[in-house]
C-alpha positions as CSV (number, residue, x, y, z in Angstrom):
1,V,-56.5,-12.9,-88.2
2,L,-53.6,-10.9,-86.9
3,H,-52.5,-10.2,-90.5
4,W,-55.9,-8.6,-91.2
5,I,-55.7,-6.6,-88.0
6,A,-52.2,-5.3,-89.0
7,T,-53.5,-4.4,-92.5
8,T,-56.5,-2.6,-91.0
9,F,-54.1,-0.6,-88.8
10,E,-52.0,0.3,-91.9
11,V,-55.1,1.5,-93.8
12,I,-56.2,3.6,-90.8
13,G,-52.7,5.1,-90.5
14,V,-52.5,6.0,-94.2
15,A,-56.1,7.4,-94.0
16,A,-55.1,9.5,-91.0
17,I,-52.2,11.0,-92.8
18,V,-54.2,11.7,-96.0
19,L,-57.2,13.2,-94.1
20,G,-54.9,15.2,-91.9
21,A,-53.2,16.7,-94.9
22,I,-56.5,17.5,-96.6
23,V,-58.1,19.0,-93.5
24,S,-55.0,21.0,-92.6
25,T,-54.7,22.4,-96.2
26,A,-58.4,23.3,-96.2
27,L,-58.1,25.1,-92.9
28,F,-55.0,26.9,-94.0
29,L,-56.6,28.1,-97.2
30,W,-59.8,29.1,-95.3
31,R,-57.9,31.0,-92.6
32,G,-55.1,32.3,-94.7
33,V,-57.0,33.9,-97.6
34,G,-57.2,37.6,-97.0
35,R,-55.9,37.2,-93.4
36,E,-52.7,36.7,-91.6
37,W,-50.6,34.2,-93.6
38,D,-48.0,33.8,-90.9
39,A,-50.5,32.7,-88.2
40,A,-52.3,30.5,-90.7
41,F,-49.0,28.9,-91.8
42,R,-47.9,28.1,-88.2
43,S,-51.3,26.6,-87.6
44,Y,-51.0,24.6,-90.9
45,R,-47.7,23.2,-89.9
46,A,-48.9,22.2,-86.5
47,N,-52.1,20.5,-87.8
48,L,-50.2,18.7,-90.6
49,G,-47.7,17.5,-88.1
50,R,-50.5,16.2,-85.8
51,G,-52.0,14.3,-88.7
52,I,-48.7,12.8,-89.7
53,L,-47.9,11.7,-86.1
54,L,-51.3,10.1,-85.7
55,G,-50.9,8.2,-88.9
56,L,-47.3,7.1,-87.9
57,E,-48.6,5.8,-84.6
58,F,-51.1,3.5,-86.4
59,L,-48.4,2.4,-88.8
60,V,-46.0,1.6,-86.0
61,A,-48.8,-0.4,-84.3
62,A,-49.4,-2.3,-87.5
63,D,-45.6,-3.0,-87.8
64,I,-45.5,-4.2,-84.2
65,I,-48.4,-6.5,-84.8
66,G,-47.0,-7.7,-88.1
67,T,-43.5,-8.3,-86.8
68,V,-44.2,-9.9,-83.4
69,A,-47.3,-11.8,-84.3
70,V,-47.1,-12.7,-88.0
71,T,-43.5,-12.9,-89.0
72,P,-41.1,-12.9,-86.0
73,T,-37.6,-12.9,-87.6
74,F,-34.5,-11.0,-86.6
75,Q,-34.5,-9.1,-89.9
76,S,-38.1,-7.9,-89.4
77,L,-37.3,-6.9,-85.8
78,G,-34.4,-4.9,-87.1
79,V,-36.7,-3.2,-89.6
80,L,-39.2,-2.5,-86.8
81,A,-36.5,-1.0,-84.7
82,L,-35.4,1.3,-87.5
83,I,-39.0,2.3,-88.2
84,I,-39.6,3.2,-84.5
85,A,-36.3,5.2,-84.4
86,V,-37.4,7.2,-87.5
87,R,-40.9,7.8,-86.0
88,T,-39.3,8.9,-82.7
89,F,-37.1,11.3,-84.6
90,L,-40.0,12.6,-86.6
91,S,-42.1,13.1,-83.5
92,F,-39.4,15.3,-82.0
93,S,-38.9,17.2,-85.2
94,L,-42.6,17.8,-85.9
């Protein structure tokens, strides 16, 4: 059951990233055409970053569930620590 829950979280995470990119791009094009490109671009970057961060949160949750509940090995815990470190770096960067 936990494997299916982890897979569901992964699907939600990928969907959040994809939908965030699509919505951010649509808003950028709608706001930017014939208007201020600089303000639209800043808004685009912020919205795209939010979508990526939301998706990464779900992916990290899926990895935690998969690592701790499904396959608890030292190698998978190391991979999980690396994933969380990358996500933390990305959240500060974005």
